N, C-alpha and C positions, 0 to 999 in steps of 0.2 A: 333781526326781524326783516323782514324783505321788502329793502323800503324801493326798488325800480325790478320791471321786469323789459329787457327788451329782447323783438323778436325779429330776424328778418330772414324770409323766404325757405317760412318753414308751412306748407302744408298748404290752404289758404287764407294764410296770412303770409300779403307782402311786405308790411315793415306797418308794425305798431311797437309804442313803449307805454309799460304803467310802473303809476306813481300807488304804491300801499302805503295803507294809512300805521296805525297803533290798530288793536283793541279791534275787534271782529269789522272783517273786508269780506264782504257781499257779490258773490257776478251771478247775474242772471242773464236769458236770452231764449230765444225762441227753441226747440227743438230745431235739432238740427246745424246750429248754427253756427256753435265750433269751436263750444263750449270746453268737448275731450282736444281740442288741437291745443287748447290751450294747457293741458293736462299734462298733453303731450311733451312740447318743453318744455314744462317747467322736469319734469322726465329727465327727460335730453341733461338737464344741467345736475342733475340727480346720479348718472354716471350709465344712469342706462343704456342697450347699444340704441342704433339706427344706423339707418343706409341709403342713399339716393334715394329712395321711395319718400322718403319728407319733405325735399325737395321743393318749391314751387316752377323755380324755375330750372334746369335743365343744366345750366348753363353756369349757375350762381353759387354762392356758397350760401349752406343754412347759418345765422351763427344765434344763438339761441344766448343773452348776459344777463345775469341774477349781480345786484347789488344787496347784500347784508350787511343791516351795522350790525358788528360782533367786540360793540365794547364793553360789554359788558357779559361779556360770556370768556366764562376759564379756557381759555382755549388756543395760549401761543403758545403750548407747549408743545401744539401740531404743526405752526409752524415752523419752532424752530429745531424740530424733531428730523421733516422734510426740506432741511435750508429753503424753505419759501419766507417769503418781507410778508413781513403784518402792519398789516393798517386797522385801527378801528372799521373804518369801511374795505369790505372784503369783495372783490372779483372773481364772479367767477364767471368764464365765458364756457363756451362748447362750440365748434366747425363741424360741421361735415359738409368735407369736400366734392365736384363733381366728380367726381373720380374712384366716388365710396371711402375715403380717407375718411378717420376723423383726428380732432387734434380738441385737448380741454386745457385752459388755463385757471389758476389760480394766482391771481394782481399775478398777469400778464405774463408768467413763470410758467412755461408748458409742465406737463405731467399728466400720472399714466390713470387709468380710467377708476384704479382700486384709489389708491389716493382720493381721488373726485369724488367717491363713497362713502371713505372714511368722514372729508370733511361738512360733507351732503349732511348724512346722518347726523351731523352735530349742529347743524340748520337748519334743518326741514324737515317735518315728515308727513308723504304723503300720501291721507287717506284714504282710498279708491272703494268701487261699490265689489271689485274682485279681493281685495283685506276683510269686506265685509264675511265674503266669501267665506275668505280662507281664517273665518273665529271657527266655523263649523270640523273644521283638520286639527284635532288628537297633537300635531307638532306645534301648530303653533301656538293653542292653549299652554303647551309647555313655557312657550318662546315665555309669553303674556305672566305667565305666575313668577319665570322668571325674572323679568324686567321688575316686578314689585316684589320680590324678593333681592332686585340687588345681587345677584350673582354675576356679574361680568369678569367681574375680576376670577372670583374663582372656576369661573369654569373655562376663562379662557387657562389655568392653568391645568384644568384637568383637561383641555383639550390637547396639553402640551405631552401630560402625565399619558392620555392614554395613545395617542400617535407613536412616543416613545415603549411603549409596554407593546402596542401593535408591531414595532418594528423587531422587540425584545424577540417578540411572539414568535414570531417571522422563521425569524434567525435560529430559533432552538427547530422548532419546526424542519425546515432547511436540513441542521446539524444534523439532526435523529436520520434525516432521510436516505444520506452521505452517510450517516458511519454507518446503517440499516447495507443500502449499497454497499460502501466499504465491508463489513462484515459477510458476506454473503459473497467479496469476491478475493475474502480473505487469504485463501492456499492456495487459488492463485499464483499472488502477488508476493506470496511467503514463495516457494516454486521459482517467478522469477527472478527476486532479491537471491537468494538461496543461488539459484545456476551463474549468475554473475557474481556473486561472494566466490568462490569454490571456485570461479577461472580467474582468480587474481592476478585481473586486469591492471597496469600499469598502463600512467597518459604516454604515449607516444612510441609504445610498445612495439606496433605495426610493423610502424616507418624502422626502427631496430631488426627486424627480424626479419625484415624483408633484406637488407644488406646485408645481414650474415645471409643469408638465402643465396643470394647470389652470388659470396665466397666460397662460399664454400659448393655448391651447382658448378664454381667454373676453375675450384680448388686447382686443378691437374694446369690450364693454359696459362692459368697465376704466377703457376710454381715456373714452371715451362721459360716465361719472361721474367720473373724477377736473375732465374741462375745465367739466362741473357744477356741480361743489364751489369750486373755482377762479373758477369766474364769480358765483358767491352769493357770496364772499370778498370777492374785492378788483373785481372788471371796476367799476364805476360809482359814481353818487354814491347808488346805493341799497345796494350791495351791508356787508356785514355791520362791514366795515373801516370802510368811509367811515361809519356812523352809528357806530360806539364813534368814532373820531377826532371827529365832531361832538359829543356829548355828551361828550369831556374838554376840547373846544375853548370851552362855554359853559357850566359849572360854576365857574367862576375866583369867582363873585359869589355864587351860592348858599350857597359849600364856607363861603364867612369870615359867612356867615349860619346856616349852622346844623353847632355843631362834629359833628358823629358825620358828618356828608355827607364831611369831608376823609378820614374811614378809607376811606367806601366808594370815593371816588373814587380812594384810593392799590391797595385792595382792584380796583379797574376798571386800572388802570394794570399790576399784572401779569398780569390776562387778559390783557390784551391783548400782552404781548410774550411769553406761552403760542402764544394765539393765529397772530402773526407765526409760531416759528416750530412752530408744527402746519402751517403753511400749509405752509412753506416747502419739507416732509417730503412732505409733499401735490404739492407741483411736483416736487423730485426721484423722486422714486418715478414721478409722472404722464411723467417723461421716459424712464424706463423702459420704459414699453412698448407696445410698437413692434406689429402682427405680423410672427409669422417663421415659417413658414411650412418651410422648412430645419427650423431648431429644433426646433422642432416632430416633423414628424418624426424626427428624430435619438432625442429624447424616450422619444418612442413604441416606435421599436423595443429603447433600451435596458428598458423597463419590459416586454417581452414579454421579453428575455430574463432578463430575471431573473428572471421571472415562471415561466418556462419550466422551468428550473434548479429554482428552489425548486421547482416541483408537481414532474420529474422525483427528485430528490435528497427530497423527500420533508421538505420543511424547509418552516418560517415566515418567515423573517428572511437578511436578506442577512448577518447574526451569523451565523447557524447553519450558512448554508452557509463561509462564514470557515473555521470549524471545523470543517467536514470538507474544505475542502481540506491544512489542517493535517495532521490525520488522515493522511487520505495523503502526501503530505508526504513525515511519519512515520515510514509504512510501505513507502515506496521506499526511500529511509536506511535505514534496517533491512534490507530483502531484498539489497540493495548490499553492507553492511560482512555481513552474515548466513552468510556461509562463513568471516569471522573469529571470530566470537563463537559461530559452532558448533564449533570449531576449539578454544578456546579451553573450551570446555565438554563436552569429549573431552577432554580434559589433566588438567583437575580429577578428571572420573569412575576416569581413570586411574591417578593421582594419590592417591587413596583406595582404589579396587583393590591396591595398592603397602600399601600401608598393610596393610593385611587381611591378604594371601599373606604379611610378613613376621611377624603376628603369627600368623594359619594354621599356619605353617612353628613356631613357639616350643610352640602348643599340639599339634602331630602330634610334637615330640619326647618334651613330658611324657605323653602317651598310651602311646608306646611304651618308655617307660623302665615306666610306669603300669603295659602287659600285664603283661611283663617276670615283675615281683612279680606279679600277680593267682595267672598262672598256675604260678611255684610253689610259692606261701605256697595253692593253692585244692586244689594234684595232691595236696602232705602234708595237708592238710584233708579233702580225702576221701578218702587214706588210714586214718587215726583213723575216722572215720564206716563204716569200713567196705568202699569204693570201692578194696580196697590194687591194684587192673590198672587204676586208668583214669586217661586222659587227657587234659588241656584244650590246648587254644594258641591267642592272641586274633588277627586276624590282624587287621589294618589296614592297607586298599587307601587308596590319594586315589580321588578322586572328581572328575571334567571342570571340574567348574564347585567353585565357595564357595559354602557355604547361611552362614543364620547359629550353626548348629554347628562351622563350618570347614570342612575336602574331605578330610575323613576316613570310611572305612564298616569298620566294626566288627563283626565274626562271629567268636562264641565258637564255634568248635568244639570237638565232645567225643566221648572214644571211652570205655565202660566194660570193656573187652575187654582182654585184652594179644589181639593181631595183627588189630585190627580197624581199619579205616583213620577217620580225625579227618575224622567229619560236622557239618552244620550242627546246633548245638546243637538248634534247638528243631523237627527232623524226629527224628533217635536219640533223643535222649533218653529216659524215662518220671518216671512221674508223679513217683513214688519220688526218682530220682535226681537231677533239677530241684529236687526240695524240700531235696534236704542240698547242689547245688550254691549256690540262696539261702540254704539256712543261714550255711556257709561264707562265700557272701560278705558276712553279713550281722556274722559273726566276723569278718571283716578289714576291715569300716568301721566296725564299731567301735569298734576303735583307732585310726580315722581322721580323725572326726569325732565331735566331742564330745557326745552327745548323749546325755542325760539319762535317758531313756528309750525303753525297744526295746516292743514290744504285739509278742508274736505271735500271729499265729489261724491253730494244726493247720499250727505249722508241718512237725510228723511225718506226714502223710499221706504213706502207704504206706508205712510201717516198721511195723515190729513188734521184738516181742524184745532180742534184742542188741544191736539198730541201734536201738533208741527209749533203749538206756538210756547210751548215747555220746555219741546226741546230749542226753541229758539233760543226760552229764555237761560238754558244750559249752559249754552253755545256762551248766549253774552255774557254768563257769570264766571266762563271760563278765560274770555279775551280779556278778563281784568286783569291777569295779569298774563297772556304771551298776547301774541300774533295771532287770529284765527283769519284764514284764509276756507272761505265757504260757494263753492257751487249751489246752489240750488234750487225749486222746480217750485216752490211754496212763499206764500207772499209773506205765511204769519214771522218765517225766516227770514225772508229780505226785508222786512221792516227792522228788524231787528242792530241793522247793521249802520255801523257809524261811516263808514264809505261802502258807494253802490256802484260797481259798476255792470254794466250792457253789453255783450257780445253780439255784435249786428254782423250780417252778414246779403253784401251788397254783390250788385248785380248791375256791370258796367262796361258796355263795347266787346261782350264777347267775353266776358270773363268774370270770376266770383271770388270777391277779396274778407273778409273776418277780420273786425277789428275792435279792439276797446273803445267803449264809454262813459266814465265818469260824470255819474249820473247828478246834476243838484236837484234841488229840493221838487220844482213841481215837474221835471222827469222822473226824477222817484214816484212820484204819484201818480201822474200814468204806468208807469213801467208796475207797479205793485195791483191798479185796477186792474191792470191787464190779463198778473197773475191769477185773479177775483175770476174773472168775467167769460178772461179767453183776445181771440181779436176782437174781439167788437166794445167799447169799452163802454158801460153801462153810468148815470150818474146815478144809480148809489154803490158801482161798485170805484166810482171817486170817492165820495165820501167815506166808507165803510177805509177806504185805502188811509185817505187825511187821519178815521181815526185811528188808524192802526200804526201811523207812525209818530204822530202826538202821544199816545200811550209807551 
């Protein structure tokens, strides 16, 4: 239940605090006084979007704060799941800053607008004239039927299934498109793959071939260098090896004369061993160097092939060519096994659709059952509201395709008079009839949905006199089990309230402000008399107002 609403710096409201009571709360006021401003402020804490145009002062922030008694609501799970502090008095606050930014709070903890909307949906139902107009919409009619059918959990499950089915269907269609494109490119891919496969490329092959090419291309220069080097090292008495041998042979006596020389001779012996090994390696390498024009030609052709392939495929190494070959092989395998994979995906999509179809059948059955109850209860309530000859039928027809809302199309058919055929509600019902229909649905829904507070914005549009009194009686009856806040211009409705507020607009010192006043008994008499007779309140209007309040 909404116990208090405080508003600061919103439109014409500088600052106001309203304490609402249980049961039926009435709000009246002259046209243009700002009743719609109150509705807009409530919309902010319900999660509606806003901008700086709502600010009364452009240099101060707007604050709208609602206090709700939630002690008897089973909504603690909402606070736990969103890691919010719970208290029997829940405070919902919305702030609009001068820079245009918006902030929302639940029990002083900052929250996102979606979380705020979720909580507000559990606390208050704001019924506006716009919502009455929505009654002409088939989509809104479907939502009403689902509310009566209590299809919330089933529709949540269907939405998840539908989203998953849609995703799987998109994946299947994309796979088919890719496969068709791949099939059209199959010959080209196979040619490219087989060309690389035939080349039998190995990792690092290019570097090794270039090294061998350099050796073969300069074999004569290399051979000459080897021969000259070996000659210097070993061929005659002037060779390095011979001179080192002579030094070792003539060093025995000198070594006995100087102990340090022995160390140096040992080092020389080690060097001699290393030089012999080095010479042996040079000799072995020299034996491998022979001019080979045929091998040179083969290496050059191989390198030309590798360079041509790398240039063709815009890569820089044989390793990248091998990777490309592997990718094409994978593509070919995927194309060849594509039909099997496509059939597997089709089966998964069909299975998901079958699950949706089964759930849609359950939803449809619940809708059909709810439609029968809606028809009966709506006709009874419309009779109470003065439409004694009204008839209504909820038509449910299957659609060709399943959507996230199921596979049903709902149409409300209506007739206000005997002998008139049932026709589409949106085309035949007058404004007053639609208002009474909407009130009938709200009355039925109030027993179906555990909403503690319902706000009606001029639900009595298009009715007057005795009919207004009947609507007031129905409102009074609804308020026995929940809080109602009703914005009205009809005295018959206003007289039924337990708490009566008047919206007043005043102009002072060049500025205009709106505020709300809780009326006492005498003030209520005067306000109801004003609603009866207009600006000039007559004695007859005052007497009538007194009688209306007594009744």
